[in-house]
C-alpha positions in Angstrom: 15.4 -7.3 17.2 14.4 -4.1 19.0 16.9 -1.2 18.7 15.8 1.7 20.9 17.2 4.6 18.9 15.9 3.3 15.6 12.5 2.6 17.1 12.4 6.2 18.6 13.4 7.8 15.3 10.9 5.7 13.4 8.1 6.7 15.8 8.9 10.4 15.5 8.9 10.1 11.7 5.5 8.4 11.7 4.1 11.0 14.1 5.4 13.9 12.1 4.0 12.7 8.8 0.8 11.1 10.0 -0.6 14.2 11.8 -1.8 17.5 10.6 -3.9 16.9 7.4 -6.3 19.7 7.0 -10.0 19.6 7.8 -10.7 19.9 4.1 -8.9 21.6 1.3 -10.7 23.8 -1.1 -11.5 21.7 -4.1 -10.7 18.5 -2.2 -11.9 15.4 -4.1 -13.5 13.1 -1.6 -13.9 9.7 -3.1 -15.4 8.0 -0.1 -16.5 9.1 3.4 -18.0 7.6 6.4 -20.1 9.9 8.7 -19.9 7.5 11.7 -16.1 7.2 11.8 -15.5 10.6 10.2 -13.0 8.9 7.8 -12.6 10.0 4.2 -10.6 9.0 1.2 -9.2 11.9 -0.8 -7.9 11.6 -4.4 -4.7 13.6 -5.1 -2.8 14.2 -8.3 0.1 16.3 -9.4 -2.3 18.8 -10.9 -3.6 19.8 -7.5 -2.5 22.9 -5.6 1.2 23.0 -4.8 0.6 22.9 -1.1 -1.7 19.9 -1.4 0.7 18.0 -3.7 3.7 18.8 -1.3 1.7 17.3 1.6 0.9 14.3 -0.7 4.6 13.8 -1.5 5.4 13.8 2.3 2.8 11.1 2.8 4.2 9.1 -0.1 7.7 9.4 1.4 6.3 8.0 4.7 4.7 5.1 2.9 7.9 4.4 1.0 9.9 4.4 4.2 7.4 2.1 5.9 7.4 -0.3 3.0 11.2 -0.2 2.5 11.0 1.4 -0.9 13.2 4.2 -2.4 11.7 7.6 -1.4 11.1 8.8 -5.0 9.9 5.5 -6.5 6.2 5.8 -5.7 5.7 9.1 -7.5 8.3 8.5 -10.2 5.5 8.1 -12.8 2.2 10.1 -13.1 0.1 8.7 -10.3 -3.1 9.0 -8.4 -2.7 9.0 -4.7 -5.6 8.0 -2.5 -5.2 9.2 1.1 -7.4 7.9 3.9 -7.7 10.6 6.6 -9.3 9.9 10.0 -11.5 11.9 12.3 -8.5 13.5 13.9 -7.1 14.4 10.5 -4.3 11.8 10.7 -3.2 9.7 7.8 -4.6 6.2 8.2 -3.9 4.7 4.8 -2.5 5.4 1.3 -2.8 3.8 -2.1 -0.8 4.9 -5.1 -2.1 3.8 -8.5 -0.9 4.5 -12.1 -2.6 4.2 -15.4 -1.6 1.3 -17.5 -2.4 0.0 -21.0 -0.9 -3.4 -20.6 0.3 -5.6 -17.6 1.6 -9.0 -16.9 -0.4 -11.2 -14.5 1.3 -12.6 -11.4 0.5 -16.2 -10.8 0.9 -18.1 -7.6 2.0 -21.7 -8.1 2.2 -24.5 -5.5 5.7 -25.8 -5.1 5.9 -29.6 -4.8 7.4 -30.6 -1.5 8.5 -34.2 -0.7 6.4 -35.6 2.0 9.2 -37.4 3.7 13.0 -37.3 3.4 15.7 -39.6 4.6 17.9 -38.2 7.4 21.6 -38.9 7.7 21.1 -41.8 10.1 18.8 -43.6 7.6 15.5 -42.8 9.5 12.5 -41.0 7.9 11.8 -37.4 8.8 8.9 -35.3 7.6 9.3 -31.9 6.1 7.3 -29.3 8.0 7.8 -26.7 5.3 4.1 -26.9 4.3 2.7 -25.9 0.9 5.0 -23.1 -0.3 4.0 -21.1 -3.3 6.0 -19.3 -5.9 5.1 -16.1 -7.7 5.7 -16.1 -11.4 5.0 -13.4 -14.0 3.2 -14.6 -17.1 4.9 -13.8 -20.3 1.9 -12.6 -22.3 0.8 -9.0 -21.5 -3.0 -8.4 -21.1 -4.9 -5.2 -21.4 -5.1 -3.3 -18.1 -6.7 -0.1 -16.8 -4.5 0.7 -13.8 -1.8 -0.7 -11.6 -1.4 -0.4 -7.9 2.2 0.6 -6.9 1.6 0.4 -3.2 -1.0 0.1 -0.5 -0.2 1.0 3.1 -2.4 1.2 6.3 -1.2 2.6 9.6 -0.8 -0.1 12.2 -3.6 1.4 14.4 -6.1 1.1 11.5 -5.3 -2.4 10.3 -7.8 -5.2 10.2 -10.7 -2.8 9.7 -11.1 -3.2 5.9 -9.3 0.1 5.1 -7.1 -1.4 2.4 -10.1 -2.9 0.7 -11.8 0.6 0.8 -8.7 2.1 -0.7 -8.7 -0.4 -3.6 -12.4 0.0 -4.1 -11.8 3.8 -4.4 -9.1 3.1 -7.1 -11.6 0.9 -9.0 -14.3 3.6 -8.8 -12.1 6.3 -10.2 -10.4 4.3 -12.9 -12.1 4.4 -16.3 -13.8 1.1 -17.4 
């Protein structure tokens, strides 16, 4: 359902937070860059300059709002923030990762669906629910290097492989 005043305030929030990243901070850690599209992925941590970290926290607040998370949840633990900035210095994507020693795998399982059910009038009807799957956490913890708390890509930059690039950047920076 479209609600005009909510849509307008959401658009203003996105514009305010997604514009205005600098051309390049001093000591900026560029993890990936593309000369053709002039996009770059920047690694940010809490040890960076206060102005840089403040801007990173603003970006994390935007991502949390877009994903429906609590504002302070993404950075509630020591995290590495990967920001993808476009040619016009706008925020295109963000990935927040944390270091982990152990993690529980998430497993997708197919749910068995009856192929046909009997209706109230005694006739057969088919269930059009399809093959639904359920996510389940395994009980046994396994060794892990990092965990991804969130991945977000601006709607104008979706379907271009940006989320994959962000996750590849996390893999490159994480120790083996």
